C-alpha positions in Angstrom: -21.6 -4.3 -6.1 -18.9 -6.9 -5.4 -16.0 -8.2 -7.5 -16.5 -12.0 -7.0 -13.7 -13.5 -9.2 -11.1 -12.7 -6.6 -9.5 -14.0 -3.4 -10.8 -12.6 -0.1 -9.5 -13.4 3.4 -12.2 -15.2 5.4 -10.3 -15.9 8.6 -6.9 -16.3 10.3 -5.6 -19.9 10.3 -5.9 -20.0 14.1 -9.7 -19.3 13.9 -10.7 -22.4 12.0 -10.9 -25.9 13.6 -13.1 -29.0 13.5 -15.8 -26.9 15.1 -17.5 -24.9 12.2 -17.4 -21.1 12.3 -19.5 -18.7 10.2 -18.6 -15.8 8.0 -20.5 -13.6 5.6 -18.6 -12.5 2.5 -20.2 -10.5 -0.3 -23.6 -11.2 1.3 -22.9 -15.0 1.1 -23.0 -17.0 4.3 -20.0 -19.3 4.7 -19.3 -22.2 7.0 -15.6 -22.9 7.6 -14.1 -26.1 9.2 -11.2 -28.4 9.1 -11.0 -32.0 8.0 -9.0 -34.6 10.0 -5.9 -34.0 7.8 -6.1 -30.3 8.7 -7.3 -29.0 5.4 -9.7 -26.1 5.6 -13.1 -26.4 3.9 -15.6 -23.6 3.0 -19.3 -24.4 2.2 -22.2 -22.1 1.8 -23.8 -21.8 5.3 -27.3 -22.8 4.3 -28.5 -26.4 4.3 -30.1 -27.5 1.1 -33.0 -29.1 3.0 -34.6 -26.1 4.7 -31.9 -23.4 5.0 -30.6 -24.1 8.5 -27.1 -22.7 9.0 -24.6 -25.5 8.6 -22.2 -23.7 10.9 -24.6 -24.5 13.8 -24.0 -28.2 13.1 -21.0 -30.4 13.7 -18.1 -32.0 11.8 -18.4 -35.8 11.5 -15.6 -37.7 9.8 -14.7 -34.8 7.5 -18.3 -34.0 6.5 -20.5 -31.2 7.9 -23.7 -32.3 9.5 -26.7 -30.0 9.7 -27.8 -29.6 13.3 -31.5 -29.5 12.3 -32.2 -32.8 10.5 -28.8 -34.4 10.2 -28.2 -33.9 6.5 -24.4 -34.5 5.8 -22.4 -32.6 3.2 -18.9 -33.6 2.1 -16.1 -31.0 1.3 -17.4 -30.7 -2.3 -20.8 -29.6 -1.0 -22.5 -32.9 -2.0 -25.1 -34.4 0.4 -23.8 -37.9 1.3 -26.4 -38.9 4.0 -30.0 -38.2 4.9 -30.9 -40.0 8.1 -34.6 -40.1 7.3 -34.1 -42.0 3.9 -31.6 -43.7 1.7 -32.4 -41.9 -1.5 -30.5 -38.6 -1.8 -32.0 -36.0 -4.3 -29.6 -34.7 -6.9 -30.4 -31.2 -5.8 -29.2 -31.9 -2.2 -26.0 -30.0 -2.4 -24.5 -26.7 -1.3 -21.9 -24.5 -2.9 -18.2 -25.2 -2.0 -15.6 -22.5 -2.3 -11.9 -22.8 -3.4 -9.6 -22.3 -0.4 -6.0 -21.3 -0.1 -4.3 -21.3 3.3 -1.0 -19.4 3.4 1.1 -17.5 5.9 -1.6 -17.6 8.6 -4.4 -16.4 6.3 -7.4 -18.4 4.9 -8.4 -17.1 1.5 -11.6 -17.9 -0.4 -12.5 -17.5 -4.1 -16.0 -16.1 -4.2 -16.6 -16.3 -7.9 -16.4 -18.9 -10.7 -14.5 -21.8 -9.1 -13.1 -22.7 -12.5 -11.3 -19.4 -12.6 -9.7 -19.7 -9.2 -5.9 -19.2 -9.6 -3.7 -19.7 -6.5 -1.0 -17.6 -8.1 -3.3 -14.5 -7.7 -3.2 -14.8 -3.9 -1.2 -11.7 -2.8 2.3 -12.1 -1.3 2.2 -12.1 2.5 5.5 -13.9 3.2 6.5 -11.3 5.9 4.0 -13.1 8.2 6.1 -16.3 8.2 9.6 -14.9 7.7 11.7 -15.3 10.9 13.5 -12.0 10.0 10.3 -10.1 10.7 8.1 -9.8 13.7 4.3 -9.5 13.3 1.4 -8.0 15.2 -2.2 -8.8 14.0 -5.6 -7.4 14.7 -9.1 -8.1 13.4 -12.0 -5.7 13.3 -15.6 -5.6 12.0 -16.2 -2.2 10.5 -19.8 -0.8 10.1 -18.9 0.7 6.7 -18.7 -0.3 3.1 -15.4 -1.9 2.0 -14.7 1.0 -0.5 -14.3 3.4 2.4 -11.5 1.3 3.9 -9.8 1.1 0.5 -9.9 4.9 0.1 -8.6 5.3 3.7 -5.5 3.2 2.9 -4.9 4.9 -0.4 -4.9 8.5 1.1 -2.8 8.5 4.2 -3.0 12.3 4.7 -5.7 11.5 7.2 -2.9 10.4 9.6 -2.2 14.0 10.2 -5.6 14.6 11.8 -6.9 11.2 13.1 -3.7 9.5 14.3 -1.8 12.4 16.0 -0.7 10.4 19.0 0.6 7.4 17.1 1.6 7.5 13.4 0.5 11.0 12.3 2.3 14.3 11.9 1.4 17.5 10.2 4.2 17.1 7.6 2.4 14.2 5.9 -0.1 16.1 3.9 2.6 18.6 2.8 4.2 16.0 0.6 2.6 14.8 -2.6 2.3 11.3 -3.9 3.4 9.4 -7.0 0.8 7.0 -8.4 1.5 4.1 -10.8 -0.9 1.5 -12.2 0.0 -2.0 -13.5 -2.9 -4.2 -14.3 -5.0 -4.4 -11.1 -2.2 -3.1 -8.9 -2.3 0.5 -7.8 0.8 1.9 -6.1 0.7 5.2 -4.1 4.2 6.4 -3.0 5.0 9.3 -0.7 8.5 10.4 0.4 8.8 12.7 3.4 12.5 13.8 3.6 14.2 15.2 6.7 11.4 14.7 9.2 11.1 13.3 12.7 9.7 9.8 13.2 6.1 9.7 14.3 5.4 9.1 18.0 4.7 5.3 17.8 7.7 4.6 15.6 10.1 6.8 17.7 8.9 4.9 20.8 9.4 1.4 19.5 12.5 2.2 17.4 14.2 4.2 20.2 15.1 6.9 17.7 15.5 10.6 17.6 16.5 13.3 15.1 15.6 13.6 11.4 15.0 10.9 8.9 13.5 10.3 5.5 10.1 8.7 6.1 8.2 6.9 3.3 4.8 5.3 2.6 4.1 3.1 -0.4 0.6 1.6 -0.5 0.2 -1.2 -3.0 -3.5 -2.0 -3.6 -4.1 -5.4 -5.2 -7.6 -4.8 -6.3 -10.2 -5.7 -5.1 -9.3 -6.9 -1.6 -5.7 -6.4 -0.3 -3.3 -3.7 0.5 0.4 -4.0 1.3 1.7 -0.8 2.8 5.5 -0.6 2.8 6.7 2.1 5.1 9.4 3.2 7.5 12.2 5.6 8.1 15.8 5.6 6.9 18.8 7.9 7.1 18.5 11.1 5.2 19.4 10.5 1.6 19.9 6.8 2.2 18.1 3.9 0.4 14.9 2.7 2.0 16.1 -0.9 2.4 18.8 0.3 4.9 16.2 1.7 7.3 13.6 0.6 9.9 11.1 -1.2 7.6 7.5 -2.0 8.1 5.1 -3.9 5.9 1.4 -3.5 6.9 -0.9 -6.0 5.3 -4.6 -5.1 5.1 -7.2 -7.6 3.9 -10.5 -6.0 3.3 -13.5 -8.4 2.9 -17.0 -7.1 2.2 -19.8 -8.4 4.3 -22.7 -6.4 2.9 -23.2 -2.9 1.5 -22.4 -1.3 4.9 -20.3 -3.8 6.8 -16.8 -5.2 6.3 -14.2 -7.6 7.8 -10.8 -6.0 8.3 -7.8 -8.3 8.9 -4.6 -6.4 9.7 -1.0 -7.5 10.1 2.0 -5.3 11.0 5.4 -6.8 10.3 8.7 -5.1 11.2 12.4 -5.8 10.6 13.6 -4.2 13.9 13.4 -5.3 17.5 12.0 -8.6 16.4 13.0 -10.2 19.8 11.9 -7.3 21.9 8.7 -8.2 23.7 8.3 -4.6 25.0 8.3 -3.3 21.4 5.7 -5.9 20.4 3.4 -4.9 23.3 3.8 -1.2 22.5 2.8 -1.9 18.9 -0.2 -4.1 19.9 -1.6 -1.3 22.0 -0.6 1.5 19.7 -1.9 -0.1 16.5 -5.2 -1.0 18.2 -5.6 2.7 18.8 -4.9 3.5 15.2 -7.4 0.9 14.0 -10.1 2.0 16.4 -9.6 5.6 15.3 -10.1 4.5 11.7 -13.1 2.5 12.7 -14.8 5.5 14.3 -14.0 7.8 11.4 -15.1 5.4 8.7 -18.3 4.5 10.4 -19.2 8.2 10.8 -18.4 8.6 7.1 -20.7 5.7 6.3 -23.5 7.4 8.2 -22.9 10.6 6.3 -22.9 8.9 2.9 -26.1 7.0 3.5 -28.0 10.3 3.8 -26.2 12.0 0.9 -28.3 12.8 -2.2 -27.4 10.5 -5.1 -26.6 13.6 -7.3 -23.7 14.5 -5.0 -20.3 13.0 -5.4 -16.9 13.2 -3.7 -14.8 16.4 -4.3 -11.4 14.7 -5.0 -8.1 16.6 -4.8 -4.6 15.9 -6.0 -3.8 13.7 -3.0 -6.7 11.5 -4.1 -5.1 10.4 -7.3 -4.6 6.9 -6.0 -8.3 6.7 -5.0 -9.5 8.0 -8.4 -7.4 5.4 -10.2 -8.4 2.6 -7.9 -12.1 3.4 -8.4 -11.5 3.2 -12.1 -9.9 -0.3 -11.8 -12.7 -1.5 -9.5 -15.3 -0.3 -12.0 -13.5 -2.1 -14.8 -13.4 -5.4 -12.7 -17.1 -5.1 -12.0 -18.0 -4.4 -15.6 -15.9 -7.3 -16.8 -17.9 -9.7 -14.6 -21.2 -8.3 -15.9 -20.2 -9.1 -19.4 -19.7 -12.8 -18.7 
């Protein structure tokens, strides 16, 4: 059900401190904390002794102490102290996960630690680039991760769900161009000679006609970078008002997901009013997605197994991404 040999966002940098926090990723409970040097550590959140959550314990000199009987585990997951005896059984250990902290994100590798490659962490430099301003949100969605991926790969839903913010009827009237390179699926849509959507027009202080564009890049299985914006009619995209929306989708279990969202812009970066407008407007967008996808999850749970989605031309990106995800899952089954 889950591609495990991949990087998943577990938390924002700001969420992790020397007080352990818990996460569930791909049905595996995780305890996150920081050592005295600031490095983040991720251990399986289940004490080897009798299964008590380690996140309910405390950090003592870089090791995580179980709050039930005081077993202490170092950052490699090895038990280094049992208060009740000096002998430590060899089996007294918990799983440790490779961690990469970059641009405000904390990424975990959920599969074979020997295969963890930091070079595979998606590019999120817009988060720390002073030429861009960023707004972030986090949500827990009561739906499977696949529904969020589909939602990001077919943005025609904006015409119907996000009418007050980023949607407009013209979106679904323009087709998409889909390209696949390895595990990267790109879905591009150009909408020439249109008005900016309400939220963009408000924050960009624009009026008239522009060329609008969406280009969703899905780095299967966990991350989307949506490059969008508006530019002068017939002008190159890089001359316009540019937006990069980063979407990290992390499965919790078969019907729940973490959704980490970052919206970076190259305009009005010092305008606090624009930032506040986007904080509020984008919260509306995400809440609308949450409601829609959770309703979809309810509908799918009662759907007969013999029924499948009726995909159309606009779903080409979804169809190809599902093929890539299936290939990634099959590859892990063969190992």
